[in-house]
C-alpha positions in Angstrom: 120.0 40.0 204.5 120.4 36.5 205.8 122.1 35.2 202.7 124.9 37.8 203.1 125.9 36.6 206.5 129.5 35.4 206.8 130.3 33.5 210.0 133.7 34.3 211.4 133.3 33.2 215.0 131.5 30.2 216.6 129.4 32.3 218.9 128.1 34.3 215.9 127.0 31.1 214.2 125.5 29.8 217.4 123.4 32.9 218.0 122.1 32.5 214.4 120.6 29.0 215.2 119.5 29.8 218.7 122.6 28.3 220.4 123.2 24.7 221.4 122.1 22.5 224.3 124.6 20.7 226.6 122.8 17.8 228.2 124.6 16.7 231.4 124.3 13.0 230.4 125.9 13.5 227.0 129.6 13.5 226.2 129.0 16.2 223.6 126.8 19.1 222.6 123.3 18.6 221.2 120.6 20.6 219.4 117.2 20.4 221.1 113.8 21.7 220.1 110.5 21.4 221.9 109.1 17.9 222.5 105.7 19.5 222.2 106.3 20.0 218.5 107.0 16.3 217.8 104.6 15.0 215.1 104.4 11.5 216.4 105.2 12.3 220.0 102.4 14.7 220.6 100.0 12.0 219.5 101.7 9.1 221.4 101.9 11.1 224.6 98.2 10.4 225.1 98.7 6.6 224.5 99.1 4.6 227.6 102.2 2.4 227.6 103.9 4.5 224.9 107.5 5.7 225.3 106.2 9.2 224.7 103.7 9.0 227.6 106.8 9.0 229.9 108.7 11.6 227.9 111.5 13.1 230.0 111.5 16.2 227.8 108.0 17.1 228.8 108.9 17.4 232.5 111.6 18.3 234.9 114.0 21.0 233.8 112.5 21.1 230.4 109.5 22.8 231.8 111.5 25.7 233.3 110.7 29.0 231.5 114.3 29.7 230.5 114.7 26.2 229.0 111.3 26.4 227.2 112.4 29.8 225.7 115.7 28.3 224.5 113.9 25.3 222.9 111.5 27.5 221.0 114.2 30.0 220.1 116.0 27.1 218.3 112.8 25.9 216.8 112.2 29.3 215.2 115.5 29.2 213.4 115.2 25.8 211.7 114.4 27.2 208.3 116.8 30.1 208.4 118.6 30.4 205.1 122.1 29.6 206.5 121.1 27.1 209.3 123.2 24.3 207.8 126.2 26.6 207.3 125.9 28.0 210.9 125.6 24.6 212.6 128.5 23.1 210.6 130.7 26.2 211.2 130.2 25.9 215.0 130.8 22.2 215.0 134.0 22.4 213.0 135.3 25.4 214.8 134.7 23.8 218.2 136.3 20.5 217.0 133.3 18.4 218.1 134.1 14.7 217.7 130.5 13.6 218.7 127.2 15.4 218.3 123.6 14.4 219.2 120.5 15.6 217.4 117.5 16.3 219.6 117.9 15.5 223.2 114.4 17.0 223.0 112.2 17.1 220.0 112.3 15.3 216.6 112.4 15.7 212.9 109.9 18.2 211.4 109.9 17.1 207.8 112.0 15.6 205.1 113.6 19.1 204.6 114.8 18.9 208.2 116.5 15.5 207.7 118.0 16.7 204.4 119.5 19.7 206.4 120.9 17.4 209.1 122.5 15.2 206.4 124.0 18.3 204.8 125.6 19.3 208.2 127.1 15.8 208.5 128.6 16.0 205.1 130.2 19.4 206.0 131.6 17.9 209.3 133.4 14.7 208.3 135.4 14.5 211.5 132.3 14.4 213.7 130.1 11.4 214.5 126.4 12.3 214.6 123.6 10.4 216.3 119.9 11.1 215.4 117.3 9.2 217.4 113.9 9.5 215.9 110.3 8.1 215.9 109.4 9.9 212.7 109.3 6.8 210.5 107.2 8.4 207.9 109.7 11.2 207.4 112.6 8.8 207.3 110.8 6.6 204.8 110.0 9.5 202.5 113.6 10.7 202.6 115.0 7.3 201.4 112.2 6.7 198.9 113.1 10.0 197.2 116.7 8.9 196.8 118.2 10.1 200.0 121.4 8.7 201.3 123.3 8.8 204.5 126.9 9.9 205.1 128.9 7.3 207.0 129.3 9.7 210.0 125.5 10.0 210.6 123.7 7.2 212.5 119.9 7.2 212.5 118.6 5.2 215.3 114.8 4.6 214.8 113.0 4.2 218.1 110.1 1.9 219.1 107.0 3.8 220.2 105.8 1.4 222.9 107.5 0.5 226.2 108.5 -3.2 225.9 107.4 -3.1 222.2 109.5 -3.6 219.1 111.3 -1.1 217.1 110.0 -0.7 213.5 112.3 -3.4 212.1 110.7 -3.5 208.6 111.8 0.1 208.1 115.1 -0.4 209.8 116.0 -3.5 207.7 114.8 -1.9 204.4 117.0 1.1 204.7 119.9 -0.4 206.6 119.3 1.6 209.8 119.7 0.8 213.5 117.2 0.7 216.3 116.5 1.6 219.9 113.8 0.5 222.4 112.7 1.1 225.9 112.3 -1.9 228.2 111.3 -2.8 231.7 113.2 -6.1 231.5 116.6 -5.7 233.2 118.0 -8.6 231.3 117.5 -6.7 228.0 119.0 -3.4 229.0 122.2 -2.4 227.1 122.4 1.3 228.1 123.8 1.5 231.7 123.8 5.2 232.1 121.4 4.8 235.0 124.3 3.1 236.9 126.6 6.0 236.0 124.7 9.0 237.4 122.7 9.2 234.2 125.8 9.8 232.1 127.2 8.0 229.0 130.7 7.8 230.4 133.0 6.3 227.8 130.2 4.5 226.0 129.4 5.6 222.5 127.1 2.7 221.4 124.3 5.1 220.3 126.6 6.6 217.7 127.9 3.2 216.5 126.2 1.8 213.4 127.6 -1.7 214.3 125.3 -1.7 217.4 122.0 -2.9 215.8 119.8 -2.0 218.7 120.2 -0.2 222.0 117.8 -1.0 224.9 117.2 1.7 227.4 115.8 1.0 230.9 112.4 2.5 231.5 112.6 4.9 234.5 
C-alpha cells in the first residue's frame, strides 16, 4: 500500500512522483507538469496578446513524445498519498539549495498549493520559486488562513504581454510579481543575453525583488 512506503534512496522517491525535470536554463531542478492542464492557461492560450498565447511549454521540445510522457507521468502522481514526503526526501537527499516549481504547468487547486507549502516546510535549506497565473487558487488559499514559509516565493504573473501583474492580489497578500514586456527598457531578466540561462542571477527566488520583467521572445 502507498501509505506503507518508506523512502530510503532518492531515486526511489523520484520514481514515486514521476521523476524531476532539469531545464537547461535553470540553476536547479524543477517539477514540470503539462501546460495543457493549466486552468487559466488553457483559456488564455486562445486570447491574442496573452502571455499564454506564446507559451514556450506548448511548443519546441515540450511537444516531443518522450517529454509529453514525462509531463503526464508526473501529473498522474500529484495526489499520491506520499507525494509531499517523496518530493521533500529527494530535495533534502540531493542537497538542493534552489528549486523551481513548474517550468511547465501550474497549480491545480488549493490542495496542490498546500502540498507545495508542506514540501517547503520540510526543506528549510532550500529556496523555492513558484510562478503562477492561478490567482483564484492563491486567493482561496490565503483567505482560508494559508501562510507561506519564508523559503517559498510565489511570483504571480500577469496574463497579458505588456500588461500589468495583478497588483491588488499581490499587495493584499504580500506577494511578488512577474510580467512579460516588449519594451527593452523594462526588462530585468537578462537570460536571453546568456544563452537563455540564469547564470548567477537568483532574482526570481528573491522576495525582495518586487517584480521581474521578462523579455517577450
